[in-house]
N, C-alpha and C positions, 0 to 999 in steps of 0.2 A: 661643865661639859668637857668631855674628854676629846683630845685631838683624834681625828679619824672617825668621829661619829658622823653617820650619814644624815645630812640635812635636806638634800634633794635627791630625787630619783626620777627615772624615766618610766612613765606608764603609758603604754600604747603610743610610744614615740613622742610623748609630751613630757616636758619638764615640770615636775610637781614637787612641792614641799612634802616632807614626810609627816606622819601623824604627830599632832601636837603643835604644829607650826602653821602659820597662814600669813598672807600679805595684809596690808592695811585694810583692804576691802573684805577681809575674811575669806579670801579665796586661796586655793592650793596652787593654781597654775602660775608659773613664774616666767613664761616665755610667750605671752600674747603680743599682739602687734603694738601695744602702747609701751612696752618695755624697750627703751632705746639704749644704744651702745653708750658705755661710759657714763651712765647716770646711776646714782646710788638709790637703793631701795632697802627699807628695813624689813626684818623678819619679826613677826609678832607671835606671842603665845596665844594659841587658839582658845584656851579656856579663859584667860584674863583679858585678852585683847590689848595687852601692853607689849611694847618693844622688848625683845629678849635681851637681858643684860648678861654679860660674860666677864665679870670682874676678876675671874681667875686667869684670864688670858691677857697678854700684853696687847696694846693697841696695834693695829695693822697686821695682826696675825692671820694668815690665810688658813682656813679650816677645811675647805673642800673645793675642788674644781670639778665641773661636770660638763663634758663635751656634748654639744647640741647637734651640730651638723658641720659638714665640710662645704666651704663656699669658695667659688672661683672669683678672684678679684678682677678688676679691669685690666690689670697687667698680666693676667693669665696664671697667676700663682694661686695655689690652693691654701686656704687658711681655715683653722678650726674656730668656730663660734662656740663660746662656752660661758657657763655661769660660774662666777667665783664668789664663794662665801667667805667673809672675813670679819674681823673685829674692828670696828671703826675707832676713831680717835677718842670717843667717849665710852668705849667698851660696850657698844651696842652691836648686836648681830645684824649684819647687812649683806647685801649681794649686789653684783653688777654683771652686766652682759658685755663681753669683750671679744675681739677677734685678734688680740695681740698675745704673743707668747710671753713677753716680759711684762706681765700685768701688774707687778708690784709697784712700778713707778707710776702707773696710771691710778692705782689706788691712792698713792701718796698725793697726787694732784687733785683727785676728787675730794679728798678729805680737807683740802685747803679752801674751804668755802669762803667767798668774800664776805666781809662785814658790810651789811647794808642797813641803811636807814633812809626812807624816802616816802614818796607819795605819788599820786597820779591825779591829773586834772584833765577834764575835757574842755577844749578851747579851740574855737575856729575850725571845727570839724577835724580835730587832731586829738590824739591822746598824748599828753605831755607827762612823761615819767621823769622825775628828777629827785635828787637827794645826794646821799653819801654812799659811795661804793669803794671800799678800801681792800686792796689785795696786799697780802704780805709778800707775795712773789709776783713781780711784774714782768716775768720773762715771756709773756704771751705777745702775740702780734697785735690783735685787735679784739675789741669787745662788741658784741651785738646783743640786742634783745631778739629772741626767737619766739615765734607765735605758732600755736597749734600743736596738737599731739605729734604731728609729723615734723614739727619744727622747720617747716619749709619756707616760712616768711621771716626774713632777717633784716633788721634795721640797725645801723651802726650807732653805738653809744658814744657821745661826745663828752670829753672831760674839759673843765675850765683851765686846768693846769697841765703842763706837759709831763711826760712820763718820768723824766729825771727828777722833777720836784716830788712827784708822787712816790717814787722809790725812796727818796731821802727821808720822807716822813711815813714810810710804810708801817713802822711799828709804834708810832706815836698815836696816843688815843685821847689827847687833850681836845677840848671842844673847839679851840681855834685851829689847831693843826689838822683836825678832821676835815676842815673846809677845803684843804688842798686836794681832797678826793671827791669834790663835788662833780656830779655828772648830770646829764640830761639826754633825753631821747624823744624826738619829735616824730610821732607815728601817724600817718594819714588814716582817717577812719575808712576811707574807700579801699585802702590796701587790705585792711582786715575784713571788710565786707566781701571783697573779691575772693579771699580765702574761704569764706563761708559758702559762697556760690560754688566754688570748685570742690569742696569737701563735704558740704551739708553739715558741717560741725557747728552746732549752736554755741557750745562752750569752747573757748579758745584760750588755753592756758599760756602764761607768759614765762619765759625762761631767760636766764643770762647765759650767753654762749661765749666761751673763751677760745680763741683761735690760737693753737700752738702749731709749731712746725710739724710735730709728729702726729697730732690728732686734735679733735675738738672736744670740749667738755661743756656740760650743761648743768646749771643750778637753778632751782626754783626761785623766781623773783618774788620777794615779799616786801612788805613795808618795813620789816625789821628781821634780820637774819635769825634772831633768837626765837622768833615765833614758831610754835609747834602746834600740835593738835589742840583745838579749843572750839567747842560748839559755838562760842560767841562770835567767831569769824563769820558765821552764817548771817549775822545781822549787818555786816558791812556791805554797803552799796554806794556807788557814785550816782550822781544824776545821769540822765541818759541824753544822748544826742540823736537827733532824728535825721533819717534819710527819707524824706517824704516821697520822692520818686520811686524808692524801693519799698515803700510801705514797711519800713523797719526802723527800730531804735537799737542803739548799742550802749552798753554801760559796763562798768567794771565791778565785779564782786570778788570775794575771797573764797578759796576752798577752805575746808575745815582744818587744813594744816597751815593756812595763812598765805598760800600762793595766790597771786593775782590771776584772775580769769576774766577775759572779755566775753560778754554775752550778747548774742544777736537775738532780738525778740521782736514781737509785733508792735505796731504803733497803738498807743492807748490814749483815749480821750482824757484831757486834763480835768474834765468835769468829774470823772470817776475818782480821781485823787482828792478832789474837794469833798465829795460825798463821804469818802472814807475818813477824812480828817474830822469832819463834823461828827460822824458816828463814834469815832475814837474818843473825842472830847466828851460827848454825851454819856458814854458808858461809865465814866467816872462817878456820875451823880445818880446812876441807876441803883436801886436797892437789890434787884434780883441778879446779882453777879454770879457767874459760873452756874447757870441754871439750864441752858438749852442744849439739847442733843442735836448736832448738826449732821445731816445726811447729804451725801452727794456722790457722784460717779465721775468717770474720766472727763477731765476738762469742765466739769459741772455742766455737761451738754447732753446727758442722757438720763433716761428713767426706765431702764429695762434690765438692770442687773440686781445683784444681791442687796445693795444699799437701798434701792427703791422698795424691794420686797420687804425688807426689815422696817423701813419707814412706815409703810402701809400698816403693818402689824402694830407698830408702836402707836400710830395715830388712832387705831381702833381701841387700843388700851388706854387712851387718854393721856399719853405722855406729853411733856412739854418738848415737842420735837419740831424741827424745821427741815424742809428739803429745799436745797438751793439748785436752781435749774436755769439755764440760759433762756431768756425771754423769747428768743427766736426759735426755740424748739417747737416742732409741729404740734405737740400735744400740750404746750404750756397753758393755753387758755382753758382747754378741757380739764386739765388737772387742777387748775386754779379754781374752777367752778366746783369741783368735787371736794378738794381739800382746803379751800379757802385761804386764810392767811398763813397756813402752814407751808404753802408753796411760795417761795420767794425768788425773785429774779436775781440772777448773778450780777454782781457789781451795782446793785441798788443800795440806797441808803440803809434800808432795813437788813439787807443781807450782811452788810458790814457790822451793823449794830448787834445782830444775833451772833456773829462770829466772835466779837469781843466779849459777849456775855455767855459764851459757850462753856459747858463743863466737859463736853466730849466731841470728838469728830469720828464719825463712822462712815467708811467709804469703801468702795470696791477698787480704789487706787490710792496712791500716796496722798498725804495731806496737802502737798504742794498744789494739787488740782483745785484747791479752794481759793487760791490767790487770785488777784485781779487778772492775771495772765500767767501761764504756766512758768515762764521764765521772767521773773519780775524783780525790780529793784525796790520793792515795798519794804518797809521796816516794821510797821505796827503789827501786821498779820504775822510776820515771822517771829516777833516777840511773843505773840499769843501761842504760836505753835511750840516754841521752846518751853513756855510755861506749862502747857497742857500735858498731863500725864495719862490721859485717856484717849489716845489715838488708836482706834480699832480698825484693823485692816481686814475687810471681808473678802478680799482677793477678787481679781478680775476673772481668774480661772484657776484650777488646781495647779500647784507647782510641781508637776510630775512629768512634764514633757521635755523641753530643753532644760539644761542645767542652769537655772536662774541663779543658783547660789555661787557658781563659779564665774558669773558675770557681775558679781558684787551686789546683787539685790539683798535686801534685808540685813544690811550692815548696821549694827546698832550704834556705831560711832556717828552716823549721819543724823543730823537734827530732825529730818523729816521721817526717820524710820518709825514705823508703828510701835506702840507699846504692847499691843496684843494682836495675835494673828489667828485667823480662822482657818482650820484645815478640815479635810474630809475623811480621814482615816488615821489609824495608828501608824500605818506605813508612811503617810505624809508627815505626821507629827515627828516620827523618828528622823526623817530627813532634816527637819528644822533643828532638832536637838543635836544632830551630828554636825551640821554645816553652819550653824549660827550660834549666837550666845543667848538665844531665847531659852527660858526655862519652861518646865511643864505647866507652871501656873500661868504663863503668858501665852499658852497655846490652847485654843478652844477646839476640841474635836466634836463639833456639832454639825458640820456640813454646810455648804453654801446654800443660803436661802433660795437662790435662783434655781437650784436643782429641783426644788419642789414642783416648779412649773412643768418641768420635763417629765418627772415621775407621774404627775397627774395625766399627762397626755400620752403615756406609754402605749396604751392599747388602742389608741385611735388609728384610723386608716391613714397610711402614708404612701404617697405616690411620687414625690419629688426626688430629684438627685441634686446634691450640692457639692460643688468643687471649690475649695479654698486652701491656698498655701500660705504658710507663715512668711511674713515679710523678712527679707534678707538685708540687714543693714549694710553689708559689704557690697551689695548690688545696687548702687545709687546712680549709675551713669545712664540708665535707660537703654543700654545696649541690648539689641535683640540678637544675641549670638547663641549658638547651640548650647543649651544647658542653662541659659540665663533665666532669671525669674519670669520675665515677660515671655520668653520662648516657651516655657512650660505651659503657660496659659494659652498661648496661641495654638500650640499643638493640641491641647484639649478642645479648644473651640473648633478646630478643623475636624477632630474626631466626632463630636456630636453633630456637626453639620453634614458629615458624609455617611455616618452609620444610620441605617433605617431604624435601628432599635430605639433611638432617641426622638424620633419624629413625633410620637404621640405622648411624650413625657415632658414635664416641666423640669428644666435643668437650670439650676441657680449657679451662675459663675460669679463668685464673690471676689472682687478685687480689693486689695489693700488700698486705702486712700492715697498713699504715696505713689503706688504704681498707676493708679487711675490718672493722677495728675501728670505723670510722665508720659503716659499714652496720649492724653489730650493735648499736651503742649509740644511734645517732640515727634509724635507719630499720629497726627490728627486723622489721616486717611485710614489707618488701621483701626483707630478707635471708632470711627464712624461706621466702618464695615461690620464690626462686631457689637456695636452699642446695644442692640436689642437683646443680646444674650446676657449682658451684665446685670446682676441683681441690684435692685434699688429698694431700700427699706431696712427694717430691723432684722439682723441676722437670726435672731431668735425665731422669727416667724418662718424663715426658710428651714431651719433645723427641725422645728416641730412638725413640718410637713414632709420631711425627707425620709425615704426608705433607705437610701444609701448616702453616706457622706464620705467624700474623698479629701484627705488632707495629709500633711507630712507629720508635723509634731505640734499642731495648734491645740490649745486647750479646748477649742470647740468640740473636739472629738469626745471629750468626757461628757459634755452636755448632751451631745447627739446620742450617745449610747444610752444615757439615762432615759432619754425620750423614746427609746425603742428602735433607733436607726442602726443599721449595720455600718461599721466603719472600715474603710480601706486605708491603710497607711502606705502612701506613695513615697518610697525612700530612695529614689534614684540618686538624690543629691545629699543623702544623709552624711556620708563621709566628709564631703566638702563642708557642710554646715558645722559638723563637730570640730573640724580643723579651724574654721573661722571663729567659732565661739570659744575655742581654746580648751574644750573639755567634752567628753562623751555626753550625749543626751541621757537623761534619767530614763526616759521611755525607750526600752530596748526590746528585742524580740522575745526575751524571756517573760516579760510582763505585758506584752501588747494584747489588746482586747479586740483585735480585728485582723483581717487578712493583710499580708504584707506583700507589696510588689516593688521590685527595684528596677523594673524595665517598663518603659512607657507602652511598648507594644503588647504587654500583658494586661494593661489596665482595663481595656474594654471587656475582656472575658471575666475579669474579677467583678466588674460592675454588674454585668448581666447575671452572674451566679448569685451575688449578694442580693440583687433585686428580687430574685425568685424564692428566697428562703428566709425563715425567721432567724433571730440571733442564735448562734450556736451556744450550747451549754458550756463548752470550754471557754468561750469568750466571756460569757456571763460570770464564770468562776474567776477568771483573770481580773475582770473589772471589779469584782467584789473585794479583792485584796487591796485595790487602790482607792476605791470609793465605797466606804462602809455605810455612809449616811444616805440611804435611799428609801426611807419609810415615808417620805412626804412631810416630815415634821421638822425639817431643818430650821425653818423660820422661827417656829415656836421655841425650839430648843436653844437656838442662838440667842433669842431675845431674853429668855429666862437666865441663861448663863451670864450674859452681860450684866443684867440687873443684880444678880445674887453674888457674882464673883468679882465684877469690876466696879460697878457702882456701889456694891455692898449695901443695897437698900431695895425695898420693894418698889415697884413702878410708881412714879410720881404722878399725881393727878393734876391734869392741866387746870390752871386757874387764870392768871392774869394774861390778857392779850396785849401786845403792843399796838401802837397806833396803826391804822390801816396802811398797808404798803402803798396803796394808790397815791397817797399824799407825798410819798418820797421816792417814787419809782423812776424819776427822770434819769 
């Protein structure tokens, strides 16, 4: 690489890597909210997914600086925030974010990563981090462990030996002399849980913070500093500690680069773990290993998306297939009567046994949704996930609304990443080819099976109106301020309550589950006032009955239009959303298949106009570019593609049934 080559550039005022380069997550954006000051990040080759090596350059060579913005400090001075690309001590291409003019000395300190060897235990409602932490340069003031992406929680690290002794043996690596660098850090579980309550961050990464007079520096805390990317880190979990009053458990896992991450999850019955262990042991003596095709949807709690449609088709064909569903689902018993032993309760003995005997996982969400709970310290199922090479992602919805690629979705480095992806058009396929490392052989252009339901209902009479906005992960406080997520809903509720046009029409106001909880818990009076307007039921039913669907950039718009609805894109907050997401949405004006409004006071006239007319030919043409598979044969085509190109065999005829689930459903 030549000096002066452009590595980063600004696109629409956003710092992006140039073509051929990406971050660890496969994204181009290098200035999102998780990128902290004075922390090192690697640059990867977009084609190979490996860190870019620059053996032709000397270590610590600065290659490019890129100004981001001018910031006013607390002292009233203006400083430039910038990205600095440089060659690290091992001749890898890296970058950091800084507000310092003399950034060379900061690069030098960042490269002096402490040598670490340690572990973590959960004991007496505390996390005990301990081991060896050796610094070649002990010129810093104090050392802390920092927790969370914002690094807002800090706990002081204690050393058994004073600083003078550690400095004397700073360059000694003998086993006995390393003991002079022994450290420990005693972290209350409640402190971490409080951070979770304040930020809603389920995954809380752990960092080493070094306090210098001039600045602070952070390094990822690992069990060994030499650890790098390895999918086997996915298997590491500690036992969990319970906070019964909070209905939560906490445990420690590792990221796939080896960094410790504390996880806050839901409480799980110990009986579930016992059933799983018995199933795991039993599967070793079963003859029919890697036989079953396992279908499920988000959280294994639904039966209304593409995974269920494909399961029904496979069942009719006589496949050895199983659908896993939460036993508390309203249709569980009804589906159990219809499909018999092929419907299996989540976290039952048989569900675990089928998982361990699976040859494939076919789902409308990531394979992690098959676990005992979404964020789990399970080991056996994770091993099965790593081993299985037929993880088929049928997609929750088309990936053509927000830029899911720039948010790190479909990163092949992640163990739970699907092996095969279902898309709806060549346009969507090309997005995957451009933004991920999937190949054409791993992408199925057969269309979402769930779309068939909407195509079949296209000509039916529609009289409803549906309003649903995409959840905003940055809007977690429940604040009802002008422009907030909840404020947009309340404005719409007032509109339909006051305008006579809506009095004789069924209006479905669909709340995101998180926003519903916020309203119920923080604003109970407001929730009670509008409760009768909130839609309860399967969103699919509302969409199939809707003449007009109003949303911002939700994938439901693709389903609704396929079913014959007119779509209105309400984009008053589009610019803010793109800023928070860190990249422009894929769905822009040039390819939108519905009317667009950026002002709330224009929304009513748009609704009344769209309610009175059929779909416009222009919108139909726009939609056809994005969704090609609308002949009602998506389920059949997807099924045949999977069998012939992924399973490489004709459909398997169902033969041996396992023991009745009722015997093991406890």
